[in-house]
C-alpha positions in Angstrom: 90.1 149.3 85.2 88.1 152.4 84.1 85.9 150.3 82.0 84.5 148.8 85.4 83.8 152.2 86.9 80.2 153.7 87.1 81.0 157.2 87.9 78.3 159.7 86.8 75.8 156.8 86.5 72.5 156.4 88.1 71.3 152.9 88.9 67.7 151.7 89.9 67.5 148.7 92.1 64.2 147.1 92.9 64.0 145.3 96.2 67.1 147.1 96.9 66.9 147.6 100.8 68.2 144.4 102.0 69.5 140.8 100.9 70.6 140.5 97.2 69.2 143.7 96.1 71.2 145.5 98.9 74.4 143.5 98.0 74.0 144.7 94.5 73.3 148.2 95.4 76.3 148.4 97.5 78.8 147.2 94.7 77.3 149.6 92.3 77.8 152.4 94.6 81.3 151.2 95.4 81.9 151.4 91.6 80.7 154.9 91.6 77.0 154.8 90.8 74.4 157.1 92.5 71.3 154.9 93.5 67.6 154.7 93.5 66.3 152.1 95.7 62.8 150.9 95.4 61.2 148.5 98.2 57.9 148.0 100.0 59.2 148.9 103.6 60.1 152.5 104.3 62.0 151.5 107.4 64.6 149.3 105.7 64.8 151.8 102.9 65.7 154.5 105.2 68.3 152.2 106.8 69.8 151.3 103.5 70.0 154.8 102.4 71.9 155.7 105.6 74.4 153.0 105.1 74.9 153.6 101.3 75.1 157.2 101.7 78.4 156.5 103.6 80.0 155.6 100.3 79.6 159.3 99.2 77.0 158.4 96.6 73.5 160.0 96.1 70.7 157.7 97.2 67.0 158.4 96.5 64.4 155.9 97.9 60.9 155.1 96.9 58.5 152.9 98.9 56.4 150.9 96.5 54.9 147.5 96.1 56.2 146.2 92.8 53.2 143.8 92.6 51.2 146.9 91.6 52.3 146.7 88.1 49.6 149.2 86.8 51.3 151.9 88.5 55.1 151.0 87.6 55.3 153.3 84.7 54.2 156.4 86.9 56.8 155.4 89.5 59.6 155.3 86.9 58.5 158.6 85.2 58.7 160.3 88.8 62.1 158.7 89.3 63.4 159.8 85.9 62.1 163.3 86.7 63.8 163.4 90.1 67.1 162.0 89.0 67.3 163.4 85.4 67.4 159.9 84.1 68.4 156.3 85.1 71.3 154.7 83.4 71.1 151.2 84.9 68.2 149.1 85.9 68.3 146.1 88.2 65.1 144.2 88.3 65.6 142.3 91.7 62.3 142.5 93.5 60.3 139.1 93.4 58.5 136.6 95.4 57.0 133.2 95.4 54.1 131.0 96.5 55.1 127.3 97.3 53.0 124.3 97.3 52.2 121.1 95.4 51.0 122.3 91.9 47.6 120.6 92.3 46.9 122.7 95.5 47.7 126.2 94.2 45.1 128.8 93.6 44.8 131.0 90.5 45.6 133.8 92.8 48.8 132.2 93.9 49.9 131.8 90.2 48.9 135.2 89.2 50.7 136.9 92.2 53.9 135.1 91.2 53.9 135.7 87.5 52.6 139.4 88.0 55.4 140.3 90.5 58.2 138.3 89.0 57.5 138.7 85.3 54.9 141.3 84.5 56.4 144.0 86.7 59.8 143.2 85.4 58.7 143.7 81.9 56.8 146.8 82.7 59.7 148.4 84.2 62.0 147.4 81.4 59.6 148.8 79.0 59.4 152.2 80.9 63.2 152.4 81.1 63.9 151.7 77.4 61.2 154.0 76.3 62.9 156.9 78.2 66.4 156.0 76.9 65.2 155.5 73.2 63.3 158.9 73.5 66.5 160.6 74.7 68.8 158.8 72.4 70.8 157.2 75.1 72.2 153.9 75.8 71.3 151.8 78.9 72.1 148.6 80.8 69.3 146.2 82.2 70.1 143.5 84.7 67.2 141.1 85.4 67.5 138.6 88.3 66.8 135.2 87.2 67.5 131.9 89.2 68.8 128.5 89.3 65.1 127.6 88.4 65.5 129.3 85.1 67.2 126.1 84.2 66.2 123.4 86.7 63.3 123.0 89.4 62.7 122.0 92.9 59.3 120.5 93.8 56.5 122.6 95.0 57.7 125.9 93.2 55.7 125.6 89.8 54.9 129.4 89.7 58.2 130.5 90.6 60.0 128.2 88.1 57.7 129.1 85.3 58.4 133.0 86.1 62.0 132.6 86.3 62.1 130.5 83.1 60.2 133.3 81.7 62.7 135.8 82.9 65.4 133.9 81.1 63.5 134.2 77.6 62.5 137.7 78.3 65.9 138.7 78.8 66.9 137.4 75.6 64.0 138.9 73.8 64.6 142.4 75.0 68.2 142.1 74.1 67.5 141.3 70.6 64.8 143.9 70.4 66.9 146.7 72.0 70.5 146.1 70.7 69.7 148.6 67.9 69.1 151.3 70.5 72.4 150.4 72.6 70.4 148.9 75.5 72.2 145.8 76.9 69.8 143.4 78.6 71.3 140.6 80.6 70.4 138.5 83.8 72.2 137.1 86.9 71.0 133.7 88.1 71.9 133.4 91.7 72.9 130.0 93.3 71.9 129.4 96.9 72.7 132.8 98.6 73.0 133.6 102.4 70.4 136.3 103.2 68.0 137.1 106.1 65.3 135.6 103.7 67.1 132.4 103.4 68.2 132.0 107.0 65.8 129.2 107.8 67.5 127.1 105.0 71.1 127.7 105.9 70.4 127.4 109.4 68.8 123.8 108.6 71.7 121.4 109.0 70.3 118.8 106.5 69.6 121.5 103.9 72.9 123.2 104.5 74.8 119.9 104.1 72.9 119.3 100.8 73.9 122.7 99.3 77.4 122.6 100.4 77.6 118.8 98.9 75.9 120.0 95.7 78.0 123.0 95.1 81.5 122.5 93.8 82.8 125.6 95.8 81.2 123.9 98.8 79.7 127.0 100.3 76.6 129.3 100.0 77.1 132.5 97.9 77.0 135.9 99.5 75.1 139.1 98.2 78.5 140.8 97.4 79.1 137.7 95.0 76.2 138.9 92.9 77.1 142.6 93.4 80.5 141.8 91.6 78.7 140.3 88.7 76.3 143.4 88.5 79.1 145.8 88.4 80.5 144.0 85.2 77.2 143.8 83.5 76.4 147.4 84.3 79.9 148.7 83.3 81.4 149.6 80.0 83.4 146.3 80.3 80.3 144.5 79.1 79.2 146.5 76.2 79.3 143.6 73.8 77.5 141.3 76.1 73.7 141.0 75.9 71.0 138.3 76.0 73.3 136.5 78.7 72.4 134.8 81.8 75.3 134.8 84.3 74.8 132.0 86.9 76.6 132.9 90.0 76.3 129.6 91.7 79.6 128.2 92.7 79.4 125.6 89.7 76.0 124.1 91.0 74.4 123.8 87.6 77.5 122.3 86.0 77.4 119.0 88.2 75.3 116.3 89.3 77.1 116.5 92.7 80.2 114.7 94.1 80.5 111.1 93.7 79.5 110.4 97.3 76.9 111.8 99.6 
């Protein structure tokens, strides 16, 4: 099982202080990685660092708004200098602006595209430049979505951005394979987090999700963490340009024969 260990590796996780990001960070730490967490809220970062430090791993934190893409390269340079280099990058930070497509503003569109796509590309680029310069391999894990493949109404900017993440992942995988940098993505299904609590506490929506998902349950952050460990570890060295959907089989079915 050594091929699934991450000892002596440093992983950077954006949006890593709670929810899916924290679940991924926890799994990476349990596999042996030291961590750099980036998120907007200093309080939740402090809380996450305290919990993750209990694993015996080193944890650095940076309070930063990933929508400020023009400063991301500077942030990464600071992190690389502090840690001596990042081996694993998890692009988890993201957001959305919902509404009928005809009512959305240009600002709504640009906010989502900038945060979900431009920031991801910019951080991937900074990571790759540092690895290539130092002749080192690396692992990038982007967070895609069910909406990289299919769409729910009133989510045009988000669907466009996550469709873009799917193709960006493939493009970067092709460009950087010669540098021994693997680029993959995880596509979460419906995951129970504080952010999605209004949905899984809604009886009607919860019933629809459990009906539509063959495993008949919501996913948990640790489900994604397990997938992230695989994609970050030597076990996946020949896997690149792949979107791993952790969705309980939802994308594979129209749903059960009765509702």
